[in-house]
MARLO-641243 format. One record per residue (C-alpha): x, y, z; residue number from 1; residue in one letter. Coordinates in nm, 2 decimals, padded with zeros to 4 digits. Layout:
<recs>
X;Y;Z;NUM;A
...
</recs>
This chain:
<recs>
-00.61;-01.19;02.09;1;M
-00.66;-01.53;01.89;2;K
-00.81;-01.53;01.55;3;V
-00.88;-01.87;01.36;4;I
-00.96;-01.80;00.99;5;I
-01.10;-02.09;00.75;6;A
-01.03;-02.03;00.38;7;G
-00.65;-01.99;00.26;8;A
-00.83;-01.80;-00.03;9;G
-00.73;-01.44;-00.13;10;E
-00.93;-01.29;00.10;11;V
-00.83;-01.54;00.44;12;G
-00.42;-01.49;00.36;13;I
-00.53;-01.09;00.31;14;H
-00.70;-01.09;00.64;15;L
-00.45;-01.32;00.82;16;A
-00.12;-01.09;00.70;17;K
-00.29;-00.80;00.80;18;M
-00.39;-00.88;01.14;19;L
-00.06;-01.08;01.18;20;S
00.08;-00.72;01.18;21;Q
-00.11;-00.59;01.51;22;E
00.07;-00.90;01.68;23;K
-00.26;-01.14;01.72;24;H
-00.23;-01.46;01.74;25;D
-00.34;-01.59;01.40;26;I
-00.44;-01.97;01.30;27;I
-00.54;-01.98;00.90;28;L
-00.73;-02.33;00.91;29;M
-00.71;-02.49;00.47;30;D
-00.78;-02.85;00.39;31;P
-00.52;-02.80;00.13;32;D
-00.18;-02.81;00.26;33;E
-00.08;-02.67;00.00;34;E
-00.24;-02.33;-00.02;35;R
-00.13;-02.29;00.30;36;L
00.21;-02.22;00.22;37;V
00.26;-01.82;00.23;38;L
00.49;-01.64;00.01;39;P
00.76;-01.52;00.25;40;G
00.83;-01.65;00.57;41;S
00.58;-01.53;00.83;42;N
00.58;-01.65;01.18;43;S
00.33;-01.46;01.35;44;E
00.04;-01.70;01.14;45;I
00.01;-02.05;01.22;46;L
-00.14;-02.31;00.93;47;P
-00.33;-02.60;01.00;48;I
-00.48;-02.86;00.76;49;V
-00.81;-02.88;00.86;50;G
-01.17;-02.89;00.74;51;N
-01.32;-02.61;00.94;52;P
-01.69;-02.85;00.90;53;T
-01.50;-03.10;01.13;54;S
-01.55;-03.10;01.51;55;L
-01.20;-03.28;01.55;56;R
-01.05;-03.02;01.31;57;D
-01.19;-02.75;01.50;58;L
-01.11;-02.90;01.83;59;E
-00.76;-02.93;01.77;60;N
-00.72;-02.54;01.62;61;A
-00.78;-02.42;02.00;62;G
-01.15;-02.33;01.90;63;I
-01.30;-02.25;02.26;64;S
-01.04;-02.05;02.34;65;H
-01.08;-01.79;01.97;66;A
-01.15;-01.46;02.02;67;D
-01.30;-01.43;01.67;68;L
-01.38;-01.77;01.39;69;F
-01.38;-01.63;01.03;70;V
-01.52;-01.81;00.76;71;S
-01.40;-01.72;00.41;72;V
-01.39;-02.06;00.19;73;T
-01.55;-02.02;-00.16;74;P
-01.84;-02.19;-00.02;75;H
-02.15;-02.04;00.16;76;E
-02.25;-02.35;00.30;77;T
-01.90;-02.47;00.47;78;T
-01.88;-02.10;00.60;79;N
-02.25;-02.07;00.72;80;I
-02.17;-02.45;00.93;81;M
-01.84;-02.38;01.03;82;A
-01.95;-02.05;01.23;83;C
-02.24;-02.25;01.36;84;I
-02.02;-02.54;01.46;85;L
-01.73;-02.29;01.59;86;A
-01.97;-02.12;01.80;87;S
-02.12;-02.39;01.97;88;N
-01.74;-02.49;02.09;89;L
-01.66;-02.19;02.24;90;G
-01.59;-01.94;02.04;91;A
-01.66;-01.56;02.15;92;T
-01.77;-01.44;01.77;93;K
-01.79;-01.56;01.46;94;T
-01.81;-01.43;01.08;95;F
-01.91;-01.60;00.76;96;A
-01.84;-01.48;00.42;97;R
-02.18;-01.55;00.20;98;I
-02.31;-01.52;-00.13;99;N
-02.69;-01.46;-00.09;100;N
-02.84;-01.13;-00.03;101;Y
-03.15;-01.30;00.14;102;E
-02.88;-01.35;00.46;103;Y
-02.81;-01.00;00.55;104;L
-03.17;-00.92;00.52;105;L
-03.28;-00.75;00.88;106;P
-03.57;-01.02;00.95;107;K
-03.31;-01.25;00.92;108;N
-03.03;-01.11;01.15;109;K
-03.18;-01.24;01.44;110;E
-03.25;-01.58;01.31;111;R
-02.86;-01.65;01.24;112;F
-02.76;-01.47;01.56;113;E
-02.94;-01.73;01.74;114;R
-02.73;-02.01;01.55;115;L
-02.42;-01.88;01.66;116;G
-02.34;-01.63;01.35;117;I
-02.25;-01.28;01.41;118;N
-02.18;-01.15;01.11;119;A
-02.16;-01.19;00.78;120;M
-02.04;-01.02;00.46;121;I
-02.12;-01.04;00.09;122;Y
-01.80;-00.89;-00.06;123;P
-01.99;-00.88;-00.37;124;E
-02.30;-00.68;-00.28;125;M
-02.04;-00.41;-00.12;126;L
-01.79;-00.41;-00.40;127;A
-02.16;-00.32;-00.66;128;A
-02.27;-00.04;-00.41;129;R
-01.89;00.09;-00.43;130;E
-01.92;00.09;-00.81;131;I
-02.27;00.25;-00.80;132;V
-02.10;00.55;-00.52;133;T
-01.84;00.58;-00.78;134;A
-02.05;00.67;-01.14;135;V
-02.27;00.86;-00.91;136;Q
-01.96;01.08;-00.83;137;H
-01.69;01.05;-01.13;138;P
-01.49;01.31;-01.04;139;W
-01.33;01.15;-00.76;140;T
-01.12;00.85;-00.75;141;R
-01.30;00.73;-00.45;142;Q
-01.58;00.84;-00.25;143;Y
-01.71;00.78;00.12;144;W
-01.97;00.92;00.33;145;E
-01.91;00.93;00.70;146;L
-02.22;00.87;00.95;147;F
-02.47;00.82;00.71;148;G
-02.34;01.12;00.49;149;G
-02.29;01.39;00.72;150;T
-01.91;01.38;00.63;151;L
-01.76;01.32;00.28;152;I
-01.44;01.19;00.24;153;L
-01.36;01.22;-00.17;154;A
-01.01;01.13;-00.29;155;G
-00.96;01.33;-00.61;156;V
-00.69;01.38;-00.86;157;K
-00.56;01.74;-00.88;158;I
-00.44;01.85;-01.27;159;R
-00.22;02.12;-01.35;160;E
-00.54;02.33;-01.46;161;N
-00.69;02.30;-01.06;162;A
-00.68;02.60;-00.82;163;E
-00.55;02.41;-00.56;164;L
-00.23;02.29;-00.78;165;A
00.11;02.45;-00.65;166;N
-00.06;02.58;-00.34;167;K
00.09;02.54;00.03;168;Y
-00.12;02.35;00.22;169;L
-00.12;02.70;00.51;170;H
-00.21;02.95;00.21;171;E
-00.56;02.74;00.17;172;L
-00.61;02.77;00.57;173;N
-00.63;03.11;00.48;174;E
-00.99;03.09;00.40;175;K
-01.26;02.94;00.58;176;E
-01.21;02.62;00.67;177;K
-01.44;02.39;00.43;178;L
-01.25;02.15;00.36;179;Y
-00.93;01.92;00.54;180;H
-00.71;01.79;00.35;181;I
-00.59;01.49;00.53;182;V
-00.38;01.28;00.30;183;A
-00.19;01.34;-00.02;184;I
-00.12;01.02;-00.24;185;R
00.20;01.14;-00.46;186;R
00.32;00.82;-00.66;187;G
00.38;00.54;-00.50;188;N
00.39;00.76;-00.15;189;E
00.10;00.81;00.05;190;T
00.21;01.17;00.34;191;I
-00.04;01.28;00.59;192;I
00.03;01.66;00.56;193;P
00.09;01.98;00.73;194;D
00.08;02.37;00.67;195;G
00.44;02.33;00.52;196;S
00.32;02.08;00.22;197;D
00.29;02.15;-00.13;198;K
00.00;02.06;-00.36;199;V
00.17;01.90;-00.69;200;E
00.00;01.83;-01.00;201;P
-00.07;01.49;-01.08;202;G
-00.12;01.42;-00.64;203;D
-00.42;01.25;-00.55;204;I
-00.54;01.47;-00.25;205;L
-00.83;01.29;-00.03;206;F
-01.04;01.54;00.15;207;F
-01.31;01.50;00.41;208;T
-01.62;01.80;00.39;209;T
-01.98;01.83;00.45;210;T
-02.20;01.76;00.16;211;K
-02.32;02.15;00.13;212;S
-01.91;02.23;00.08;213;H
-01.89;01.91;-00.17;214;L
-01.96;02.13;-00.48;215;K
-01.62;02.36;-00.33;216;E
-01.40;02.10;-00.33;217;V
-01.51;02.01;-00.66;218;Q
-01.42;02.35;-00.83;219;L
-01.08;02.38;-00.62;220;D
-00.98;02.04;-00.79;221;A
-01.06;02.19;-01.10;222;G
-01.26;01.89;-01.21;223;K
-01.62;01.83;-01.42;224;N
-01.88;01.66;-01.31;225;N
-02.12;01.47;-01.62;226;P
-02.42;01.36;-01.60;227;E
-02.38;00.94;-01.64;228;V
-02.64;00.81;-01.87;229;K
-02.47;00.56;-02.03;230;K
-02.22;00.28;-01.91;231;I
-02.06;-00.01;-02.01;232;F
-01.95;-00.31;-01.87;233;I
-01.75;-00.59;-01.93;234;M
-01.79;-00.90;-01.82;235;G
-02.11;-01.06;-01.62;236;A
-02.04;-01.13;-01.30;237;S
-02.19;-01.14;-01.01;238;R
-02.06;-00.76;-00.88;239;I
-02.19;-00.67;-01.25;240;A
-02.60;-00.81;-01.18;241;L
-02.56;-00.63;-00.89;242;R
-02.42;-00.32;-01.03;243;T
-02.70;-00.31;-01.30;244;C
-02.96;-00.40;-01.02;245;Q
-02.85;-00.08;-00.79;246;Y
-02.78;00.19;-01.07;247;L
-03.06;00.39;-01.17;248;P
-03.34;00.27;-01.42;249;S
-03.24;00.62;-01.66;250;N
-02.92;00.48;-01.74;251;I
-02.83;00.26;-02.05;252;R
-02.60;-00.01;-01.99;253;I
-02.46;-00.23;-02.25;254;K
-02.27;-00.60;-02.06;255;V
-02.00;-00.73;-02.29;256;L
-01.93;-01.09;-02.21;257;E
-01.71;-01.31;-02.44;258;T
-01.86;-01.67;-02.29;259;N
-02.23;-01.71;-02.46;260;K
-02.37;-01.93;-02.24;261;E
-02.30;-01.70;-01.94;262;T
-02.43;-01.37;-02.21;263;S
-02.76;-01.56;-02.20;264;Q
-02.81;-01.60;-01.87;265;S
-02.65;-01.32;-01.76;266;F
-02.98;-01.16;-02.01;267;A
-03.25;-01.36;-01.87;268;E
-03.17;-01.16;-01.49;269;V
-03.07;-00.82;-01.58;270;A
-03.30;-00.53;-01.57;271;P
-03.50;-00.38;-01.86;272;G
-03.23;-00.11;-01.87;273;N
-02.98;-00.33;-01.94;274;V
-02.83;-00.47;-02.27;275;L
-02.62;-00.82;-02.28;276;V
-02.36;-00.84;-02.59;277;I
-02.17;-01.18;-02.65;278;N
-01.84;-00.97;-02.73;279;G
-01.45;-00.88;-02.62;280;D
-01.49;-00.53;-02.41;281;G
-01.12;-00.51;-02.57;282;R
-01.22;-00.52;-02.89;283;N
-01.23;-00.16;-03.03;284;T
-01.41;-00.23;-03.32;285;E
-01.69;-00.37;-03.13;286;L
-01.69;-00.07;-02.87;287;L
-01.71;00.19;-03.18;288;V
-02.03;00.00;-03.28;289;Q
-02.16;-00.04;-02.95;290;E
-02.12;00.30;-02.93;291;G
-01.87;00.39;-02.66;292;I
-01.77;00.72;-02.80;293;E
-02.14;00.82;-02.62;294;D
-02.10;00.68;-02.30;295;A
-02.00;00.83;-01.98;296;Q
-01.86;00.56;-01.77;297;A
-01.65;00.23;-01.84;298;F
-01.65;-00.11;-01.62;299;I
-01.43;-00.38;-01.59;300;A
-01.53;-00.66;-01.35;301;L
-01.32;-01.00;-01.54;302;T
-01.13;-01.19;-01.31;303;D
-00.82;-01.10;-01.53;304;N
-00.66;-00.73;-01.38;305;P
-00.45;-00.64;-01.70;306;S
-00.77;-00.74;-01.88;307;T
-00.96;-00.47;-01.63;308;N
-00.67;-00.22;-01.70;309;I
-00.64;-00.25;-02.10;310;L
-00.98;-00.20;-02.11;311;A
-01.04;00.05;-01.94;312;C
-00.70;00.26;-02.14;313;L
-00.91;00.20;-02.48;314;A
-01.20;00.30;-02.31;315;A
-01.01;00.62;-02.22;316;K
-00.88;00.69;-02.56;317;Q
-01.24;00.72;-02.69;318;F
-01.28;00.97;-02.46;319;G
-01.54;00.81;-02.11;320;V
-01.46;01.01;-01.85;321;F
-01.47;00.74;-01.56;322;K
-01.34;00.43;-01.60;323;T
-01.37;00.16;-01.27;324;I
-01.18;-00.18;-01.28;325;A
-01.16;-00.46;-01.02;326;Q
-00.82;-00.59;-00.95;327;I
-00.81;-00.83;-00.70;328;E
-00.42;-00.84;-00.67;329;N
-00.26;-00.59;-00.49;330;L
00.02;-00.57;-00.66;331;D
-00.14;-00.41;-00.99;332;Y
-00.30;-00.15;-00.78;333;I
-00.03;00.08;-00.78;334;P
-00.02;00.00;-01.19;335;M
-00.33;00.11;-01.26;336;A
-00.30;00.44;-01.00;337;N
00.01;00.48;-01.27;338;N
-00.22;00.43;-01.57;339;M
-00.52;00.69;-01.46;340;D
-00.78;00.47;-01.40;341;I
-01.04;00.62;-01.23;342;G
-01.15;00.39;-00.96;343;S
-01.02;00.00;-00.83;344;V
-01.25;-00.19;-00.66;345;I
-01.10;-00.51;-00.48;346;N
-01.28;-00.72;-00.28;347;K
-01.01;-00.83;-00.05;348;K
-00.93;-00.48;00.13;349;L
-01.38;-00.45;00.16;350;I
-01.39;-00.78;00.28;351;A
-01.06;-00.72;00.53;352;A
-01.21;-00.36;00.62;353;G
-01.55;-00.54;00.78;354;N
-01.41;-00.82;00.93;355;I
-01.14;-00.57;01.08;356;Y
-01.39;-00.37;01.26;357;Q
-01.53;-00.62;01.50;358;F
-01.15;-00.66;01.63;359;L
-01.15;-00.33;01.74;360;L
-01.24;-00.16;02.10;361;D
-01.22;00.18;02.02;362;A
-01.61;00.17;01.89;363;D
-01.48;00.22;01.52;364;V
-01.85;00.27;01.42;365;A
-01.72;00.17;01.03;366;N
-01.36;00.13;00.85;367;M
-01.25;00.15;00.46;368;K
-00.91;00.08;00.35;369;F
-00.82;00.30;00.12;370;L
-00.71;00.11;-00.23;371;A
-00.52;00.40;-00.42;372;F
-00.33;00.54;-00.04;373;S
-00.21;00.23;00.13;374;N
-00.46;00.39;00.43;375;A
-00.75;00.33;00.66;376;D
-01.04;00.58;00.73;377;V
-01.23;00.52;01.05;378;A
-01.57;00.66;01.18;379;E
-01.46;00.65;01.62;380;V
-01.70;00.81;01.88;381;I
-01.55;00.94;02.17;382;I
-01.56;00.73;02.47;383;K
-01.61;00.97;02.79;384;P
-01.26;01.02;02.95;385;G
-01.05;00.91;02.61;386;S
-00.72;01.06;02.62;387;K
-00.78;01.23;02.37;388;I
-01.07;01.48;02.53;389;T
-00.79;01.65;02.76;390;Q
-00.58;01.83;02.54;391;K
-00.67;02.02;02.21;392;Q
-00.57;01.85;01.91;393;I
-00.22;02.11;01.82;394;K
-00.13;01.94;02.22;395;D
-00.17;01.58;02.23;396;L
00.14;01.49;02.03;397;K
-00.09;01.21;01.73;398;L
00.17;00.96;01.55;399;P
00.27;01.17;01.23;400;K
00.08;00.90;01.06;401;D
-00.25;00.98;01.16;402;L
-00.47;01.27;01.09;403;T
-00.85;01.36;01.23;404;L
-01.06;01.49;00.91;405;G
-01.36;01.61;01.06;406;G
-01.63;01.59;01.37;407;L
-02.01;01.50;01.46;408;I
-02.12;01.75;01.71;409;R
-02.46;01.72;01.86;410;N
-02.54;01.65;01.51;411;G
-02.37;01.94;01.37;412;E
-02.08;01.81;01.16;413;P
-01.74;02.02;01.11;414;M
-01.38;02.06;01.01;415;M
-01.10;01.99;01.30;416;I
-00.89;02.27;01.37;417;E
-00.53;02.28;01.57;418;G
-00.74;02.46;01.86;419;N
-01.06;02.24;01.84;420;T
-01.11;02.04;02.17;421;Q
-01.25;01.69;02.16;422;L
-01.56;01.60;02.37;423;Q
-01.71;01.32;02.48;424;A
-01.99;01.11;02.21;425;N
-01.80;01.32;01.94;426;D
-01.79;01.12;01.62;427;H
-01.50;01.17;01.47;428;V
-01.36;01.08;01.10;429;V
-00.99;00.94;01.14;430;V
-00.72;00.86;00.92;431;F
-00.45;00.70;00.95;432;C
-00.14;00.51;00.77;433;L
-00.15;00.11;00.69;434;E
-00.07;00.01;01.03;435;N
-00.16;00.25;01.30;436;I
-00.52;00.19;01.36;437;M
-00.53;-00.03;01.64;438;Y
-00.27;00.22;01.83;439;D
-00.64;00.42;01.81;440;L
-00.72;00.24;02.12;441;E
-00.49;00.40;02.36;442;K
-00.62;00.78;02.25;443;Y
-01.01;00.69;02.25;444;F
-01.06;00.47;02.50;445;K
</recs>
């Protein structure tokens, strides 16, 4: 498959590297030659100096043979124009990064499709929604509703006092199967477990379950679930504004911003339950003065990952239950995990997951890259005649780095066990390590 990516920024480079591992033909285009010098040699990515809104440059990149054209430059108008031109020059599908929520409204979808833009992504909006979800489920490291909320994926850190601590997974199966542990994050290693694996204190466990049994997961993991009434946000960014807009209006929010002009402009558009303070979120005296000890959540959204991590650590010292840090540098994510930062937000991974699902032919309805686990989770619809329907799960010899977390059959959610046999039109949750997702096609076609 030929993919042309316009924009050698963080999102573009990360997406190009990820897709190159799946043996696609990747062309990375940018007008700045220096931005196309990738760290380490990667013969799978072809860098081309060019402007994505230039007809000549697009034609030189082979746009007429492109299966997918993705424009993720920092400029929304450039991305939209580039996709319109790419579509008219023969690209099969186009994908634009945007900064305007209005473009995503259902009433505008058909209008943009007529222009040749098949899909658009607003990473800041998606990041804000993830933050709101993390605040609503503060006892989890990650929380994701699958198939419209019928199944739940939750990542939870296990402490010494948890009922699950120091138990083998086969011991848990003696009970009625209320949840399925699909992965264990231990240190910097991710394990797709079987019954012989033991849960150790400090592990991050990833559970799939139904909403009706989510409470059992919380209790077995030994977690409290405080009601969030007061939140501190550091950094008056676009993500921060969207987060304030999406959070319930009965939550008190204090936004800390060091730049005076940014503070003032943010205050003009923020909801009524938001108080904007011109100050540094790492200043412990300021935090105490503003009542950090009464807050249940602290969200750090500056452009500096080390600043965000340090601010979250400071907030935890004052007893804040939930901390969330925006970390765009992937190298910092393991550090955040080791320092016990509650949840991590990474726009690159969010954007990559949304774009990557465009390339899969296995009817993947949704996809997410899990920042703490180096793993992917996807919702897959089983096609009639798929290889995976021919035997019970235990006899399929699935790759060791892949597991099935649960399924929806005729609208009813259920956990998957060894003697489960999948059927056509089942909706299945697939959890796998890094680079196996594209191999799904051989099982689900």
